[in-house]
BAVO-387988 format. One line per field, with one value per atom (N, C-alpha, C, CB): residue number from 0; x, y, z negated. Coordinates in steps of 0.1 Angstrom, whole numbers, plus 5000, padded with zeros to 4 digits. Glycine has a CB too. Example, Ala and Ser with C-alpha at 12.3 -4.5 7.8 and 13.67 -1.06 7.14 Angstrom:
BAVO-387988
num <- [0  0  0  0  1  1  1  1]
xx <- [5132  5123  5132  5113  5128  5137  5129  5141]
yy <- [4943  4955  4967  4955  4978  4989  5000  4994]
zz <- [4922  4922  4922  4910  4929  4929  4921  4943]
end
This chain:
BAVO-387988
num <- [0  0  0  0  1  1  1  1  2  2  2  2  3  3  3  3  4  4  4  4  5  5  5  5  6  6  6  6  7  7  7  7  8  8  8  8  9  9  9  9  10  10  10  10  11  11  11  11  12  12  12  12  13  13  13  13  14  14  14  14  15  15  15  15  16  16  16  16  17  17  17  17  18  18  18  18  19  19  19  19  20  20  20  20  21  21  21  21  22  22  22  22  23  23  23  23  24  24  24  24  25  25  25  25  26  26  26  26  27  27  27  27  28  28  28  28  29  29  29  29  30  30  30  30  31  31  31  31  32  32  32  32  33  33  33  33  34  34  34  34  35  35  35  35  36  36  36  36  37  37  37  37  38  38  38  38  39  39  39  39  40  40  40  40  41  41  41  41  42  42  42  42  43  43  43  43  44  44  44  44  45  45  45  45  46  46  46  46  47  47  47  47  48  48  48  48  49  49  49  49  50  50  50  50  51  51  51  51  52  52  52  52  53  53  53  53  54  54  54  54  55  55  55  55  56  56  56  56  57  57  57  57  58  58  58  58  59  59  59  59  60  60  60  60  61  61  61  61  62  62  62  62  63  63  63  63  64  64  64  64  65  65  65  65  66  66  66  66  67  67  67  67  68  68  68  68  69  69  69  69  70  70  70  70  71  71  71  71  72  72  72  72  73  73  73  73  74  74  74  74  75  75  75  75  76  76  76  76  77  77  77  77  78  78  78  78  79  79  79  79  80  80  80  80  81  81  81  81  82  82  82  82  83  83  83  83  84  84  84  84  85  85  85  85  86  86  86  86  87  87  87  87  88  88  88  88  89  89  89  89  90  90  90  90  91  91  91  91  92  92  92  92  93  93  93  93  94  94  94  94  95  95  95  95  96  96  96  96  97  97  97  97  98  98  98  98  99  99  99  99  100  100  100  100  101  101  101  101  102  102  102  102  103  103  103  103  104  104  104  104  105  105  105  105  106  106  106  106  107  107  107  107  108  108  108  108  109  109  109  109  110  110  110  110  111  111  111  111  112  112  112  112  113  113  113  113  114  114  114  114  115  115  115  115  116  116  116  116  117  117  117  117  118  118  118  118  119  119  119  119  120  120  120  120  121  121  121  121  122  122  122  122  123  123  123  123  124  124  124  124  125  125  125  125  126  126  126  126  127  127  127  127  128  128  128  128  129  129  129  129  130  130  130  130  131  131  131  131  132  132  132  132  133  133  133  133  134  134  134  134  135  135  135  135  136  136  136  136  137  137  137  137  138  138  138  138  139  139  139  139  140  140  140  140  141  141  141  141  142  142  142  142  143  143  143  143  144  144  144  144  145  145  145  145  146  146  146  146  147  147  147  147  148  148  148  148  149  149  149  149  150  150  150  150  151  151  151  151  152  152  152  152  153  153  153  153  154  154  154  154  155  155  155  155  156  156  156  156  157  157  157  157  158  158  158  158  159  159  159  159  160  160  160  160  161  161  161  161  162  162  162  162  163  163  163  163  164  164  164  164  165  165  165  165  166  166  166  166  167  167  167  167  168  168  168  168  169  169  169  169  170  170  170  170  171  171  171  171  172  172  172  172  173  173  173  173  174  174  174  174  175  175  175  175  176  176  176  176  177  177  177  177  178  178  178  178  179  179  179  179  180  180  180  180  181  181  181  181  182  182  182  182  183  183  183  183  184  184  184  184  185  185  185  185  186  186  186  186  187  187  187  187  188  188  188  188  189  189  189  189  190  190  190  190  191  191  191  191  192  192  192  192  193  193  193  193  194  194  194  194  195  195  195  195  196  196  196  196  197  197  197  197  198  198  198  198  199  199  199  199  200  200  200  200  201  201  201  201  202  202  202  202  203  203  203  203  204  204  204  204  205  205  205  205  206  206  206  206  207  207  207  207  208  208  208  208  209  209  209  209  210  210  210  210  211  211  211  211  212  212  212  212  213  213  213  213  214  214  214  214  215  215  215  215  216  216  216  216  217  217  217  217  218  218  218  218  219  219  219  219  220  220  220  220  221  221  221  221  222  222  222  222  223  223  223  223  224  224  224  224  225  225  225  225  226  226  226  226  227  227  227  227  228  228  228  228  229  229  229  229  230  230  230  230  231  231  231  231  232  232  232  232  233  233  233  233  234  234  234  234  235  235  235  235  236  236  236  236  237  237  237  237  238  238  238  238  239  239  239  239  240  240  240  240  241  241  241  241  242  242  242  242  243  243  243  243  244  244  244  244  245  245  245  245  246  246  246  246  247  247  247  247  248  248  248  248  249  249  249  249  250  250  250  250  251  251  251  251  252  252  252  252  253  253  253  253  254  254  254  254  255  255  255  255  256  256  256  256  257  257  257  257  258  258  258  258  259  259  259  259  260  260  260  260  261  261  261  261  262  262  262  262  263  263  263  263  264  264  264  264  265  265  265  265  266  266  266  266  267  267  267  267  268  268  268  268  269  269  269  269  270  270  270  270  271  271  271  271  272  272  272  272  273  273  273  273  274  274  274  274  275  275  275  275  276  276  276  276  277  277  277  277  278  278  278  278  279  279  279  279  280  280  280  280  281  281  281  281  282  282  282  282  283  283  283  283  284  284  284  284  285  285  285  285  286  286  286  286  287  287  287  287  288  288  288  288]
xx <- [5008  5000  5009  4990  5006  5014  5013  5011  5023  5023  5011  5038  5008  4998  4985  4998  4982  4969  4968  4967  4979  4978  4975  4991  4981  4979  4964  4990  4958  4945  4936  4941  4938  4930  4931  4933  4943  4946  4938  4962  4938  4931  4916  4934  4911  4896  4893  4893  4902  4899  4898  4909  4907  4907  4893  4919  4890  4878  4865  4876  4863  4851  4852  4848  4863  4865  4863  4879  4870  4869  4856  4880  4850  4838  4827  4834  4826  4816  4820  4816  4832  4837  4833  4853  4836  4832  4817  4838  4809  4795  4791  4786  4796  4792  4797  4796  4809  4815  4807  4830  4802  4793  4780  4788  4775  4762  4765  4757  4776  4778  4785  4785  4791  4797  4786  4805  4773  4763  4756  4753  4759  4752  4760  4747  4773  4782  4794  4787  4795  4806  4817  4811  4825  4835  4846  4840  4850  4862  4859  4865  4848  4844  4843  4829  4837  4836  4850  4828  4859  4872  4880  4880  4880  4888  4884  4887  4871  4867  4868  4853  4866  4867  4882  4861  4891  4905  4910  4914  4904  4908  4903  4902  4891  4886  4894  4871  4898  4907  4922  4908  4926  4939  4939  4943  4928  4926  4925  4914  4917  4916  4929  4906  4936  4950  4960  4955  4959  4968  4965  4966  4953  4950  4956  4934  4956  4962  4977  4958  4983  4997  5003  5001  4996  5001  5005  4992  4999  5003  5013  4992  5017  5026  5036  5018  5036  5045  5060  5040  5068  5083  5091  5089  5103  5112  5117  5124  5117  5121  5131  5109  5140  5150  5144  5164  5143  5137  5148  5126  5150  5160  5155  5163  5164  5161  5151  5174  5154  5144  5130  5148  5128  5115  5109  5115  5117  5112  5106  5124  5113  5108  5095  5119  5094  5083  5071  5087  5072  5059  5050  5063  5054  5045  5040  5052  5047  5042  5031  5054  5033  5023  5010  5029  5012  5000  4992  5004  5000  4992  4986  5003  4992  4985  4972  4995  4974  4962  4950  4967  4954  4944  4937  4951  4946  4941  4932  4954  4936  4928  4914  4934  4913  4900  4892  4901  4898  4891  4884  4900  4891  4886  4875  4897  4877  4866  4854  4870  4854  4843  4836  4848  4844  4838  4830  4849  4835  4828  4815  4837  4816  4804  4793  4807  4798  4789  4781  4796  4788  4781  4776  4790  4781  4777  4769  4789  4767  4760  4771  4754  4767  4777  4781  4772  4772  4776  4786  4764  4784  4792  4806  4787  4806  4820  4827  4818  4820  4826  4833  4817  4826  4831  4844  4820  4844  4856  4868  4852  4864  4875  4884  4868  4878  4885  4898  4877  4900  4912  4924  4910  4921  4933  4942  4929  4936  4943  4953  4933  4947  4955  4967  4947  4965  4976  4987  4972  4982  4992  5000  4984  4993  4999  5009  4988  5005  5013  5026  5006  5025  5037  5046  5033  5039  5047  5054  5037  5048  5054  5066  5043  5064  5073  5085  5066  5083  5093  5098  5089  5090  5093  5096  5081  5096  5100  5090  5113  5078  5068  5061  5057  5057  5052  5038  5062  5030  5016  5017  5007  5008  5005  4997  4998  4996  4987  4972  4988  4968  4954  4952  4951  4962  4962  4961  4974  4969  4969  4955  4979  4949  4935  4926  4931  4928  4919  4921  4922  4933  4936  4928  4951  4929  4922  4907  4924  4902  4888  4883  4884  4892  4890  4889  4901  4899  4899  4887  4912  4884  4873  4860  4872  4858  4846  4844  4845  4855  4855  4851  4869  4856  4853  4838  4861  4833  4819  4811  4816  4814  4805  4806  4810  4816  4818  4811  4833  4806  4800  4786  4803  4781  4766  4760  4764  4755  4750  4738  4747  4730  4719  4724  4711  4735  4741  4746  4753  4752  4757  4746  4763  4735  4723  4718  4711  4721  4717  4728  4713  4739  4750  4758  4745  4759  4768  4776  4761  4787  4795  4798  4808  4796  4798  4801  4787  4811  4813  4803  4827  4799  4790  4796  4787  4787  4792  4800  4780  4811  4819  4830  4810  4830  4841  4854  4838  4856  4869  4874  4869  4867  4871  4875  4860  4868  4871  4884  4861  4886  4899  4911  4899  4910  4921  4923  4918  4912  4914  4920  4900  4917  4923  4938  4917  4943  4957  4964  4959  4959  4965  4965  4958  4954  4952  4960  4938  4960  4968  4983  4966  4988  5002  5006  5005  4996  4998  5003  4984  4996  4999  5012  4988  5018  5032  5041  5036  5038  5047  5045  5044  5033  5030  5037  5016  5038  5045  5060  5044  5066  5080  5082  5085  5073  5075  5072  5066  5061  5058  5069  5044  5076  5086  5098  5090  5100  5111  5108  5115  5096  5094  5082  5091  5075  5063  5050  5065  5040  5027  5021  5017  5023  5017  5022  5019  5036  5042  5039  5058  5037  5034  5021  5036  5010  4997  4996  4989  5003  5003  5009  5010  5020  5027  5019  5042  5014  5007  4994  5004  4987  4975  4978  4969  4989  4993  4996  5005  5003  5005  4993  5014  4983  4970  4964  4961  4962  4956  4963  4956  4977  4984  4982  4998  4982  4980  4966  4982  4955  4942  4940  4931  4947  4947  4953  4954  4965  4972  4963  4986  4957  4948  4936  4943  4930  4918  4922  4911  4934  4938  4941  4949  4948  4952  4940  4962  4930  4919  4906  4915  4908  4897  4886  4893  4887  4876  4871  4881  4859  4851  4851  4837  4856  4856  4849  4870  4842  4835  4822  4831  4819  4807  4799  4811  4801  4794  4778  4799  4774  4759  4754  4756  4762  4757  4749  4769  4741  4732  4741  4721  4738  4745  4748  4739  4737  4739  4750  4725  4751  4762  4775  4760  4777  4790  4793  4790  4783  4786  4790  4775  4784  4787  4802  4777  4804  4819  4829  4820  4826  4835  4837  4831  4826  4825  4833  4811  4831  4839  4853  4835  4858  4872  4878  4874  4871  4875  4877  4865  4866  4866  4877  4852  4879  4888  4903  4886  4906  4919  4923  4921  4912  4915  4918  4902  4911  4913  4928  4903  4932  4945  4956  4947  4953  4963  4964  4959  4953  4954  4961  4940  4958  4965  4980  4960  4984  4998  5004  5000  4998  5002  5005  4993  4995  4997  5010  4984  5011  5023  5037  5022  5037  5050  5053  5049  5044  5047  5043  5039  5037  5032  5036  5017  5030  5033  5020  5038  5022  5011  5005  5016  5011  5006  4996  5017  4996  4986  4975  4993  4979  4970  4960  4977  4965  4957  4945  4966  4947  4935  4923  4939  4927  4916  4910  4922  4918  4913  4904  4923  4909  4901  4888  4909  4884  4871  4861  4872  4866  4857  4845  4865  4847  4836  4823  4841  4826  4815  4806  4820  4813  4806  4799  4816  4806  4800  4788  4812  4790  4779  4767  4785  4769  4758  4750  4763  4758  4751  4744  4761  4749  4743  4730  4752  4730  4718  4707  4722  4712  4702  4696  4708  4705  4701  4697  4711  4704  4701  4693  4714  4690  4682  4689  4667  4702  4710  4705  4725  4704  4701  4711  4687  4714  4724  4717  4737  4723  4717  4721  4720  4716  4720  4734  4710  4737  4752  4761  4755  4758  4766  4767  4761  4756  4757  4766  4743  4767  4776  4790  4772  4793  4806  4810  4806  4801  4804  4808  4793  4800  4801  4815  4790  4818  4831  4843  4831  4841  4853  4854  4849  4844  4845  4850  4831  4845  4850  4865  4842  4870  4884  4892  4886  4886  4893  4895  4885  4884  4885  4895  4871  4895  4905  4919  4902  4922  4936  4940  4937  4931  4933  4936  4922  4933  4935  4950  4928]
yy <- [4988  5000  5013  5001  5022  5034  5043  5041  5051  5060  5071  5068  5075  5085  5078  5089  5066  5060  5058  5046  5054  5052  5065  5047  5076  5090  5094  5100  5091  5095  5087  5092  5073  5065  5070  5051  5073  5077  5091  5079  5100  5112  5110  5119  5101  5097  5092  5088  5083  5077  5088  5066  5098  5110  5117  5119  5119  5128  5122  5128  5109  5103  5101  5091  5096  5094  5107  5089  5118  5130  5137  5139  5135  5141  5136  5139  5123  5117  5121  5101  5120  5124  5139  5122  5148  5162  5164  5171  5156  5159  5154  5151  5141  5136  5145  5122  5150  5159  5172  5163  5177  5188  5186  5192  5174  5170  5169  5157  5161  5158  5169  5145  5179  5190  5198  5199  5197  5205  5198  5208  5185  5178  5176  5165  5170  5168  5177  5154  5186  5197  5192  5200  5202  5199  5191  5211  5195  5189  5174  5196  5171  5156  5148  5155  5155  5147  5144  5155  5154  5151  5142  5164  5144  5135  5120  5140  5118  5103  5097  5102  5105  5099  5096  5108  5105  5102  5090  5115  5089  5078  5064  5079  5065  5052  5050  5053  5060  5058  5053  5071  5057  5052  5038  5060  5033  5019  5011  5017  5015  5008  5006  5015  5017  5017  5008  5030  5007  4999  4984  5001  4981  4967  4963  4965  4973  4972  4971  4984  4980  4981  4969  4994  4963  4951  4940  4946  4939  4928  4931  4923  4945  4949  4959  4954  4964  4975  4970  4982  4976  4973  4984  4970  4980  4990  5000  4983  5012  5023  5032  5031  5038  5048  5062  5046  5070  5084  5094  5086  5103  5114  5123  5121  5130  5140  5151  5147  5156  5167  5161  5172  5148  5143  5141  5129  5137  5136  5149  5131  5159  5173  5177  5184  5172  5176  5168  5173  5156  5148  5155  5134  5160  5166  5179  5169  5186  5199  5194  5207  5184  5179  5175  5167  5169  5165  5176  5156  5187  5199  5207  5209  5207  5214  5207  5215  5194  5186  5188  5171  5187  5189  5204  5186  5214  5228  5229  5238  5223  5224  5219  5217  5207  5201  5207  5188  5212  5218  5231  5221  5238  5250  5247  5258  5236  5232  5229  5220  5221  5216  5228  5206  5238  5250  5258  5259  5258  5264  5257  5265  5244  5236  5238  5220  5240  5241  5254  5240  5265  5278  5283  5288  5277  5281  5272  5284  5276  5267  5257  5276  5244  5234  5235  5220  5237  5238  5249  5240  5261  5272  5270  5284  5264  5261  5251  5256  5241  5231  5237  5221  5247  5253  5261  5263  5269  5276  5268  5285  5256  5245  5241  5231  5244  5241  5248  5245  5259  5267  5259  5279  5248  5240  5235  5228  5232  5227  5238  5221  5251  5262  5264  5275  5263  5265  5254  5264  5241  5230  5233  5217  5236  5238  5250  5240  5260  5272  5270  5283  5262  5258  5248  5251  5239  5229  5237  5219  5248  5256  5264  5265  5270  5280  5274  5289  5262  5257  5242  5257  5236  5221  5220  5212  5230  5230  5223  5222  5220  5215  5226  5206  5223  5233  5230  5235  5241  5240  5242  5250  5235  5237  5250  5225  5255  5267  5264  5272  5252  5248  5247  5233  5241  5239  5254  5231  5263  5276  5283  5284  5281  5285  5280  5282  5267  5260  5266  5246  5270  5276  5290  5278  5298  5310  5308  5318  5297  5295  5291  5283  5283  5280  5293  5271  5301  5313  5322  5320  5324  5333  5327  5335  5314  5308  5308  5294  5306  5307  5321  5302  5331  5345  5347  5356  5344  5346  5338  5343  5326  5318  5324  5303  5330  5334  5347  5335  5355  5367  5366  5377  5373  5374  5385  5377  5380  5389  5397  5381  5392  5401  5413  5393  5412  5424  5434  5420  5428  5437  5446  5428  5439  5446  5457  5436  5455  5465  5475  5459  5475  5484  5482  5498  5469  5466  5455  5462  5451  5440  5431  5446  5418  5409  5395  5409  5389  5375  5366  5370  5355  5345  5339  5334  5335  5328  5316  5325  5314  5302  5303  5291  5314  5316  5318  5328  5325  5328  5315  5339  5307  5294  5285  5288  5285  5277  5280  5277  5293  5298  5295  5314  5296  5292  5277  5297  5270  5255  5251  5248  5258  5255  5257  5263  5268  5270  5259  5284  5256  5245  5232  5244  5228  5215  5215  5213  5226  5226  5225  5239  5232  5232  5217  5242  5211  5197  5188  5191  5189  5178  5180  5178  5192  5193  5186  5207  5188  5181  5165  5186  5161  5147  5141  5144  5148  5143  5140  5154  5150  5149  5137  5162  5135  5124  5110  5127  5110  5098  5093  5100  5102  5097  5092  5109  5096  5090  5078  5100  5077  5066  5057  5071  5061  5052  5057  5037  5054  5059  5054  5056  5041  5035  5041  5020  5042  5047  5062  5044  5069  5083  5085  5090  5078  5078  5075  5069  5064  5060  5070  5046  5075  5084  5097  5087  5101  5114  5112  5118  5102  5098  5099  5085  5092  5092  5107  5083  5114  5128  5136  5134  5134  5141  5138  5136  5125  5122  5127  5107  5127  5133  5148  5130  5155  5169  5173  5175  5166  5168  5165  5159  5155  5153  5164  5139  5169  5180  5193  5183  5194  5206  5206  5207  5194  5193  5194  5179  5190  5192  5205  5183  5212  5226  5236  5231  5233  5241  5237  5242  5225  5219  5216  5229  5210  5205  5192  5204  5191  5178  5170  5181  5158  5151  5138  5149  5135  5123  5122  5121  5110  5108  5096  5105  5094  5082  5084  5080  5096  5099  5100  5112  5099  5101  5088  5103  5090  5078  5068  5083  5055  5045  5047  5032  5053  5056  5066  5061  5076  5086  5079  5097  5070  5064  5055  5056  5048  5040  5048  5032  5060  5069  5074  5080  5078  5083  5073  5087  5060  5050  5048  5037  5049  5048  5060  5047  5072  5084  5082  5097  5076  5074  5065  5068  5054  5044  5050  5032  5057  5063  5074  5068  5082  5093  5087  5101  5078  5072  5065  5063  5059  5052  5063  5044  5074  5084  5090  5095  5092  5097  5087  5100  5074  5065  5063  5051  5064  5063  5074  5061  5087  5098  5098  5109  5094  5092  5082  5087  5071  5061  5066  5050  5074  5081  5090  5090  5097  5107  5100  5115  5087  5080  5076  5066  5077  5073  5085  5060  5096  5107  5120  5106  5130  5144  5150  5154  5158  5165  5174  5174  5179  5189  5183  5196  5169  5162  5155  5151  5150  5142  5152  5134  5162  5171  5178  5181  5182  5188  5178  5193  5165  5155  5152  5141  5150  5148  5159  5145  5171  5183  5185  5195  5177  5177  5171  5169  5168  5162  5171  5162  5184  5194  5189  5209  5183  5178  5168  5171  5159  5149  5156  5138  5164  5170  5180  5179  5188  5197  5189  5207  5179  5170  5164  5160  5158  5153  5163  5146  5175  5186  5190  5198  5191  5195  5185  5197  5172  5161  5159  5149  5157  5153  5164  5145  5176  5186  5198  5192  5197  5207  5220  5208  5221  5234  5242  5232  5255  5265  5275  5272  5278  5289  5298  5283  5310  5319  5316  5333  5321  5317  5321  5324  5333  5338  5329  5353  5325  5316  5303  5315  5298  5285  5286  5281  5297  5299  5299  5312  5305  5305  5290  5314  5282  5269  5260  5262  5262  5255  5258  5259  5272  5276  5270  5291  5271  5265  5250  5268  5243  5228  5226  5221  5233  5231  5234  5241  5244  5247  5235  5259  5228  5216  5206  5210  5204  5194  5198  5193  5211  5216  5214  5230  5216  5214  5199  5220  5190  5177  5171  5169  5179  5175  5174  5185]
zz <- [5000  5000  5000  4988  5009  5010  4997  5023  4996  4984  4986  4982  4998  5001  4997  5017  5001  4998  4982  5005  4976  4962  4955  4957  4960  4954  4956  4961  4967  4970  4961  4984  4960  4951  4936  4951  4932  4918  4916  4916  4926  4925  4924  4936  4932  4931  4917  4941  4912  4899  4888  4895  4889  4880  4882  4882  4894  4897  4891  4913  4893  4888  4873  4896  4867  4853  4845  4851  4850  4843  4845  4847  4857  4859  4850  4874  4848  4838  4824  4840  4821  4807  4804  4807  4813  4811  4809  4822  4817  4815  4801  4827  4797  4784  4773  4782  4775  4765  4764  4769  4774  4774  4765  4788  4768  4761  4746  4767  4743  4729  4721  4728  4728  4721  4715  4731  4721  4716  4705  4726  4702  4691  4680  4697  4682  4670  4670  4670  4680  4681  4690  4667  4695  4704  4698  4710  4686  4679  4676  4665  4670  4667  4681  4660  4691  4704  4709  4714  4709  4715  4706  4717  4693  4684  4686  4670  4685  4684  4698  4678  4708  4722  4725  4733  4721  4722  4714  4718  4702  4693  4700  4679  4706  4712  4724  4716  4732  4743  4740  4751  4729  4724  4721  4711  4713  4710  4722  4701  4731  4745  4752  4754  4752  4758  4752  4758  4738  4730  4734  4716  4736  4741  4755  4741  4764  4777  4775  4786  4767  4767  4759  4760  4751  4744  4752  4734  4764  4773  4784  4780  4786  4796  4792  4808  4779  4776  4775  4762  4780  4780  4772  4794  4769  4763  4773  4756  4770  4778  4771  4783  4780  4774  4777  4780  4767  4768  4766  4759  4775  4773  4763  4785  4757  4747  4752  4742  4764  4769  4770  4783  4774  4775  4761  4782  4751  4737  4732  4728  4737  4733  4740  4734  4753  4761  4758  4775  4753  4750  4740  4744  4729  4720  4726  4707  4733  4740  4750  4748  4757  4767  4759  4775  4748  4740  4735  4728  4731  4725  4737  4716  4749  4760  4764  4772  4764  4769  4759  4770  4746  4735  4736  4721  4738  4739  4751  4740  4762  4774  4772  4784  4767  4765  4754  4763  4743  4733  4738  4720  4746  4752  4762  4759  4770  4779  4772  4787  4761  4753  4746  4744  4742  4736  4747  4730  4759  4770  4773  4781  4773  4776  4765  4778  4753  4742  4742  4729  4747  4746  4759  4740  4769  4784  4791  4791  4804  4814  4819  4827  4818  4821  4836  4817  4845  4859  4862  4867  4855  4857  4852  4851  4839  4833  4840  4818  4846  4854  4866  4858  4872  4884  4881  4891  4870  4866  4863  4854  4858  4854  4867  4848  4878  4891  4891  4903  4883  4884  4878  4876  4871  4866  4877  4858  4888  4900  4906  4911  4904  4910  4900  4911  4887  4878  4881  4864  4883  4885  4897  4886  4908  4921  4921  4932  4914  4913  4906  4906  4895  4888  4896  4874  4902  4912  4922  4920  4928  4939  4933  4944  4921  4916  4910  4905  4903  4894  4898  4881  4907  4910  4925  4906  4932  4947  4956  4949  4951  4960  4968  4951  4980  4989  4994  5000  4997  5002  5017  4995  5023  5038  5039  5045  5051  5053  5049  5067  5052  5049  5034  5056  5027  5013  5006  5008  5011  5006  5008  5012  5019  5021  5011  5035  5008  4998  4985  4997  4980  4968  4967  4966  4978  4978  4976  4991  4983  4982  4967  4991  4960  4947  4938  4942  4939  4931  4934  4934  4947  4950  4945  4965  4947  4942  4928  4946  4921  4906  4901  4900  4908  4904  4906  4912  4918  4921  4912  4935  4909  4899  4885  4899  4881  4866  4863  4862  4873  4870  4868  4881  4858  4855  4864  4839  4875  4886  4882  4899  4872  4867  4861  4858  4854  4847  4858  4838  4868  4879  4885  4890  4887  4893  4883  4895  4870  4860  4857  4846  4866  4866  4854  4867  4848  4837  4842  4825  4836  4840  4828  4846  4829  4819  4825  4809  4820  4825  4818  4821  4825  4820  4807  4830  4798  4786  4789  4776  4783  4784  4795  4787  4801  4813  4807  4822  4797  4791  4786  4779  4779  4774  4785  4766  4797  4808  4814  4818  4815  4821  4813  4824  4799  4791  4791  4776  4791  4792  4805  4791  4816  4829  4828  4840  4822  4822  4814  4815  4802  4794  4802  4780  4807  4814  4826  4817  4834  4846  4843  4853  4833  4829  4824  4818  4818  4812  4824  4805  4836  4846  4852  4856  4852  4857  4847  4860  4834  4824  4825  4809  4828  4828  4839  4829  4851  4863  4860  4875  4852  4849  4840  4842  4830  4821  4827  4809  4836  4842  4851  4850  4858  4867  4860  4876  4847  4839  4832  4829  4825  4817  4821  4803  4832  4837  4832  4833  4840  4838  4824  4850  4821  4810  4796  4810  4796  4784  4783  4785  4794  4793  4787  4806  4792  4788  4772  4796  4769  4755  4746  4753  4748  4739  4738  4745  4749  4749  4741  4762  4742  4734  4719  4738  4716  4702  4697  4701  4705  4702  4700  4712  4708  4708  4695  4719  4691  4677  4667  4675  4666  4655  4654  4656  4666  4666  4661  4680  4665  4660  4645  4667  4641  4626  4619  4622  4622  4616  4617  4623  4628  4630  4620  4646  4619  4610  4596  4612  4592  4578  4575  4574  4584  4582  4581  4593  4590  4591  4583  4605  4576  4568  4576  4557  4588  4596  4592  4610  4593  4590  4603  4585  4604  4616  4615  4621  4604  4603  4611  4590  4616  4624  4619  4638  4606  4600  4601  4585  4600  4600  4614  4592  4624  4638  4642  4647  4651  4656  4663  4667  4663  4669  4683  4667  4690  4705  4707  4711  4698  4700  4698  4689  4688  4686  4698  4674  4704  4716  4728  4719  4730  4741  4739  4741  4727  4724  4727  4709  4725  4728  4743  4722  4750  4765  4771  4770  4765  4770  4769  4762  4757  4755  4765  4741  4769  4778  4793  4779  4797  4811  4811  4814  4801  4801  4801  4789  4793  4793  4806  4782  4811  4824  4836  4828  4835  4845  4844  4843  4831  4828  4833  4814  4830  4833  4849  4826  4855  4870  4876  4876  4872  4876  4873  4871  4861  4858  4866  4844  4869  4879  4892  4880  4897  4910  4910  4914  4900  4899  4899  4886  4896  4897  4911  4888  4920  4934  4944  4938  4939  4947  4941  4950  4946  4940  4934  4952  4924  4917  4927  4905  4937  4947  4956  4954  4956  4965  4956  4974  4944  4936  4929  4926  4923  4915  4923  4908  4935  4942  4943  4956  4945  4947  4933  4953  4923  4910  4905  4902  4908  4903  4909  4905  4919  4925  4915  4938  4903  4891  4890  4878  4892  4890  4899  4893  4910  4919  4911  4931  4904  4896  4884  4890  4877  4865  4868  4858  4879  4882  4887  4894  4896  4900  4889  4908  4878  4867  4859  4859  4857  4849  4856  4847  4869  4877  4876  4891  4877  4877  4864  4882  4854  4840  4831  4834  4832  4823  4829  4817  4842  4850  4849  4844  4849  4848  4860  4849  4857  4868  4870  4866  4882  4886  4896  4891  4897  4907  4920  4903  4930  4945  4947  4956  4942  4945  4937  4940  4925  4917  4923  4903  4929  4936  4948  4940  4955  4966  4961  4975  4949  4944  4940  4932  4934  4931  4943  4923  4953  4966  4972  4975  4972  4978  4970  4978  4957  4948  4950  4933  4951  4953  4967  4950  4977  4991  4991  5001  4984  4983  4978  4975  4968  4962  4973  4950  4981  4992  5003  4999  5006  5016  5011  5019  4998  4994  4994  4979  4995  4995  5009  4988  5019  5033  5037  5042]
end
C-alpha cells in the first residue's frame, strides 16, 4: 500500500472518529461539563489503548528533546479540546465546529514556516477558503444589521482551541517519526491524564461521575475508544506521510460534527453563516487535493 493511500485513509479515520467524538463531546459537555467529559473519555481511551499496546509494544529509545516535547504535546492537546468543549457548551455546535477548521490552518502554517513542508497553489487557495469561511461563520450577522459588532458565542474558545490543537499535530508528527505511532499515542494519553489530574487538584475541580446515568457512562467509554482510535490512525499516518497532507483530510471532521448537530440537535444557522460553513468545509476538501 502506498504512503499516499495510507495517509488518505489515516486522515479519513481521523475525520470520522473526531467528528463523532466532537458531536458527543458537545452534547455531554452541556450535561456533565467539559472537564468531566474530557477527563473520563480520555481515561477510557487510555485503558483501551493499553489493551492494544500490551500485545505489540516494544522498547524504544527516546531522545532528550523528545522527552521534553511529550509533556508539551499532551498539554497542548488537552488545552485544545478543553477550549473546544467550552465552546460547544456555550455556543452553537455547528458554528463552533466550523471555526474549529482553523486548526488545519495552524498546523499547515507551522509545517510551512518551521518544518520545510510546502503547499501547492490549490492547497493555498483552500487555506484562504477555510479562513474566509470561518470568519463569515463566526460573525453574528443580526448584530451587524443592528449596526453593532459581536462574535458569536463560543468563537473565541474555538479559535484558541484551534491554535493549541493545530500546534499539537506538528509536535505529534516529530514524535511519531522518532518513536512510532503507538508509543506516541500511549505516552501522550498518559501525559494528558496526568495533566488533567494535576489541574483538577490545583483548581479543586470535582471530576466524579458516579451519580451520572449508566447511559452517560457508556457513551463516555465509547467516546474514548473512537477518539483514541482516531489519534492512533493519524499518528500512524504521520509515520509514513506528511502532516501537510493528512491534517487537511482529518480536519474535515467538521462535516461529520455539523451534520450530526443539524440532524440530531436541530441546530440552526443563518443563511450567511451557512455559506461560511460550506466555504470553510470546501476549503478543507480543496487542501486535501
